[in-house]
N, C-alpha and C positions, 0 to 999 in steps of 0.2 A: 139564596146566595147572599143576600144582604145581611141576614142574621149571622151568617158565617163571618163576614167581614166585621160586623159589629162586635162579635165575640173576640176576634183577634185584636181589634183596636182597644176595646174597653178592658180586656184582661191581660193583654201583653204589651201592645205598643204604648198606650197612654200611661200605664204604670211605669214603663221604662223611661218615658220622657220625664215624668215627675221625679223618679229616683235619680236620674241623671242630672236634673236641674239642682237637686239638693247637694249632690256631690260637687258639682261645679261651684255652687255657692260657697263651699269651704275655701275656695282658692280665688274667686273673682268677686270683687266688691259690687260691680255692676249687676251681676246675677243675684247676689244677696239683696240688693236694693229693690229689685223687681219681684223677687220671689216671696218674701215673707209677708208683705202687705196683702197678698192674695188670701191669706187665712182670715182676714177681717173684712173682706169686701162685702159680704152679705150683711153684716151688722151695720157697716157704714151706710150702705144703700138704704136699708130699712129705716135707720135713724133719720136720714135726710128726708125721705118721703113722709115719715110721721111728723117731722118738724115743719115741713113746707106745705103739705097737703095740696099738691097741684091737682087741679081738676081737669085740665086740658088733656087732649090726646097725647100719648107718650110714644116716642120713637127711640128705639135702642140701636145705637151704632157700635160697630167694632172696627178699630184701626190698629195696625201693628205698631206704628211709631209716629214720630212727628211728621215725617214726609207724607205718609198716607193721610194723616189728619189735615195737613195743609190743603189737600185736594178736596176735602169734604166741607171746608169752611163755607163756600157759597151755598151748599145744600142746607147746612145748619141755619144759616142766615135766612135763606128763602123760606124754609119751613116755618121758622119763627114768625116771619113777617106775614106770610100768606095764611097760615093755619093756626098760628099761636101754639104750636106744639111744645111739649116738654121734651127736650133733647138730652139724652143720656148717652155718654160715650165710654166704652171700655178700651183700655190700652194693653198691649202686650209688653211694650218696652218702656222703661223709665224716661227715655228721650222724648217720648210723646207726653206721658203723664206729667212730667215735671216742667214742661216748657210751653204748654198751650196758652198760658197767661189769661188775660181777660178776653175771651173770645165771644163775639156777638153770636147769639143763638145757642151757646152751650150752657146747659143748666147744671149738670153734674157729671163727674167722671169717676171711674174707679178701675182698678186693675182687672184684667180678664181673669176669671177664676180658673181653677184646674178644670180641664175639659171632661167633666164627669156628668152623666145625665141627672144625678141628684142635685148638683149645683145649679144646672140650668133650669130644672123644674122650679126650684125655689126662686131663682132670679125672675123668671117669666111670671111666676105667681105674684111676686112682690110688685114688679113694674106694671104688669098687665099691658104690654106694648101693643099698639095698633099696627106697628110695622117694625121689622128687624132688618137692619142694613149692615152688610159687611163690605168694607172698602178694599178693593183691588185684589189681594191674593192671600191674606192671612185667614184661610178657611179652616175652622176647627170642626171636625165631624160631629162631635157631641152637641155643639151649639146648633148645627143645622138639623140633625136628626130629631133633637128634642123639640125644636120649633115646628118641624113637620108633624110630629106626633100630637102636638097641641093645636094644630091647624092655625099657626101664626104665619102670616105672610112674611117671607124672608127673601131678600134680594141681595145679589152680588153686583155691586156697581164698579165702574171703572175697570172692568174685567179684561184681562189680556191673556193671550196664549200664543207665545212665539213658536215658530216652526221647530226650534231646537230645545224647547222646554222639556224638562224631565217628565212633565205631566202628559206628554205625548207618547211616552214609552209604554210598552205592553203591560208590564207588571204593575206600574203605578196606575195606569188607566183602569185596570181590573178592579182596583179598590175605589178610586175616586169617582167612577161612574155612579156608584151608589150614594155618593155625597152630592155631586152636582145635579143629579136628577131630582133631588129633594128641594132644591131652590124653587121658589115661586117664579122667579125670573133671574136670568143672568144678563146684565146689561153691558155689552162689549164696547170697547173704545173705538173699534173700526170694523169695516166690513170684513177685512182679512181675519181679524181675531174672531169675529162671530162665525165665520166659515169654518175656521179650525175647531172651534168648540163643537159645531154641528157635526163635523167629520169624526172627531175623536170621542165625542160624547153625544151620540145621536138622539138620545132621549131627554136631553136637558132642554129647558125652555129659554132659548137665547135670542137676543135681537141686538142690533147695532143702535146704540144710543149716543155714544160719544164719551168724552172724558171731561169730568168737571174741573180738571186741572187748568184747562183753558179759561174757564170762567173765573177760577181763583186768581190767575195771574192778572186778569183785567182788574179785579177788585184790588189786588195788591198794588198795581200801578196807581190806581186812584188814591189809595191811602198814602203811598210813598210820595206822591207829588204834593200832598197836603202837609207833609212833615219835613222838617229839616233834620235828617238823620246825621248828616255831617255838616260841620260849620262852613258857611259860605266862604269865610276868609281863607279856608284851606283849599277849597275846590275851585274858586273863581280864578280864571286866567291860567288854569293848569289843565293838562291832558291826563285824565284818570284812566288807568288800566286796572281791571279787577280780575283776580283769580279766585274763583269760589269753589268750596268743597274740595280742596286739593289734598291728595294723599302723597306719601313719600315717593311713590312711583311717578306721580305728576311732577314733583319737584325736580327730579333728575332731568326732565326735558324743558320745563318751564323756566326754572331759575336762571340757567345760563343765558337764555334769550332775553330775559328781563334785565339781567346785569349788563349785558351789552347795550341794551336800549338806554339804561340809566347813565352809562358812561358817555353816551352820545347826545342825550337830550336833557337839558336842565329843567324843562317845564313838565317833564313826566313825573307823575306820582302814582304810587301803587297801593291798592287795597288788597291784602292777602288774607284769605279765609281758610284756615286748615279745616279739614273735614271734622276732626275732633279737636277742639281748642284746649288740648292737654298741655301741661308745662313743657314736656319734651318737644312737642311740635312747635310751640311758640319760641322756645330757646333755639331750635334749629334754624328757624327763620331769622331770628335776631342775629345769630352768628353770621348768617349769609349776607345780610343787608345792612349791618351796623354802620358801614361806611357812609351811607346816605341819610342817616338819622331815622330813628324809629319811635313810634308812639303806639300805645295800645288803645283799642277801641273803647275800653272801659274808662280811659282817661282822655277821651277825644276833646273835651273842653279845654285841654292844655295844649292842643295842637298849635304849632307855630310854623316852622319852615321844614319840618321833617318830610322826607319824600316817601316814607314807608309807614303805612297804617296796618297793624296786625289786628284782626278781629278775634278777640278772646272771649266771645259770648255767642250763644246760639239764638236763633229766632230773628236775626237782622239781615240775613243774606239777601233775600229777595228785594227788600227795600233799598239796599245799598247799590244795586245795579243801576238805580236811577241816576247816580252820580257819575257813571262810567261812560267813556267814549267807545270802549270795546271791552270784551271780557273773554276769559277762558273758563270753561266749566270742567271741573275735575272728575276723576274716576275713569278716564278713557285710556289709561295705560295698564290697567289690570282689573280693577273691581267691576267696571261697567259704569257708563256715564251717568251723571246726575241730571237734574232738571234743566234742560236747555231753554225751556219756555220762560223761565224767570228773567234772564237777560234779554231774550228776544222781544218780549213785549215792550221794552223800552226803546226799541228801534236802533239797536247797536249791533255791530258784527259779533258773532259768537264763534269762538274757536274751541275745539275739543279733540281728544285723542282718537285713535283708531278702534278702540274697544267700546263700541257704542251700539252693538246689535241688540242689547237689552232695551233700547229706547226707540220706540216707533217714531217719536218726535225728532230725535237726533238724526235718524235716517232720512226722514222726509225733509227736515230743515236743510240738510246738505243737498238734497235733490233740488230744492227750491232756491239754492244759491244764497240762502241767508246764513247758513252755517258753513264753517270751513274746517275740514278735518286735517289735523297736522300729525306727522309721524315722528318728528324729532325736533330738537331745539333750533336747528338751522331753519327749518320750515316755519316755525313759529316766529322767530326773529324776522324773517323775510315778510311774513304776513302782517305782523304788528307794524313794522316800519312802513309797509305799503299804505296802510290805512292812516298812519300817523302823518305821513307826508301828503297824502291825497284825500282831501276832505270830501271831494265828490264821490270817490270810490267808497269811502267810509259810510256816508249817508245813504248811498245806493244799496250797499249790503244791509244796512240797518233797516231800510224801508222794506226790503224783502223778508227780513226776519220778523218784523212787526206784522206784516201782512199775513205770514204763515201763522203767527201766534193768535191772530184775531179771527181768522177765517173759520175756525172750528168751535167757536163759542156756542153755547145754547144747550149743552147737555143737562144742566140743572133744570131748566124749564121743561124739557122733555120728561125728566124723571118725575117732577111734580105733577105733570099732567097724568102720568100713569098711576099715581098714588092718590089722586083726588078723591075717588070713591072711598078709599080706606080712611081718609082723614076728614071727610065731611059727613060720613054716615053716622047716625046716632048709635051710641053704644047700647047693646042689649044685655049687658052683663048685670 
């Protein structure tokens, strides 16, 4: 049966994906940007290895985009520090490839190739990885099947499977069971996720390890507190509210509440972070808040008495929460909530919308009373005003948020302990 699904995937599904991507590239610049570099990935990889001649054990990672990459940063760093591995990362999206910056533990990156067995055989032959790791959910069957055929240890980490996931549906399961069972191990983020994997994919090798995103937010907090992301002259003696990763659907509920607060409180300052810092999103925010004075993050050295700072760059969100007294996390009014752990680790109240079933952390944070779910602008105004006026309540909520964010750390150490034999055994090649 596995050969049947491989035939369907390799000769029908995957070619359809590739053809569809080329058609979309005719109309969308972002697709073009991520598509055509895939034709030169093998050459770039080979040139890098021939130039650098790394002798250490090599680990190949795959992450879909910047969000998934952020969660594996502590793994990259720990592998480099403990085993001196050469860490190579593939990306599906330009948002990850273009914005990783100077990352400790990352040696080389390239775009995920087209998911054909010939491509993966060449990549595995060139890299000779001791370990292959896929982060979270961006599982490509060809990558997994080829690794299995070549007896390469391949792990899915930070794995989750919600009760409403399409992967729990009968037709999808029929195909994916022949992919998931070929992983050497599936490392789930919680007992509930591990249980669902075992129920829906009974022959997969799954265990609960935890989520490295908790380790990452702790690392980020340390870095943020060592840096001055915003000038002290702008933040000192002011109450900072931050809205991160906001979509237009968030704006409809968040902006009226913030406008009302600005009209009442002169010491309030806002840091607003659109999900995509595109010109139209920035212009929309400028038009809404121009009355209170606006400055862009890219020109933050020019900040004076403006009450509104618009973040027009990516990669700064998590560190900016360090300056806030409370925060709203976007995505909760349509798309699904973003990372609530990033503000929670700084010990501040975290607000977000009702559409957060996609996030285990958002659900649990609300249960632990560190996160507050709001359904409209009136509720958000009431909650912001409450923590603005009552410092004891604000710090109490913040303490609960921070406690939740730190109680689940340690997944990185557990993963490294499972891979110790792979990374310390002498090569026999």
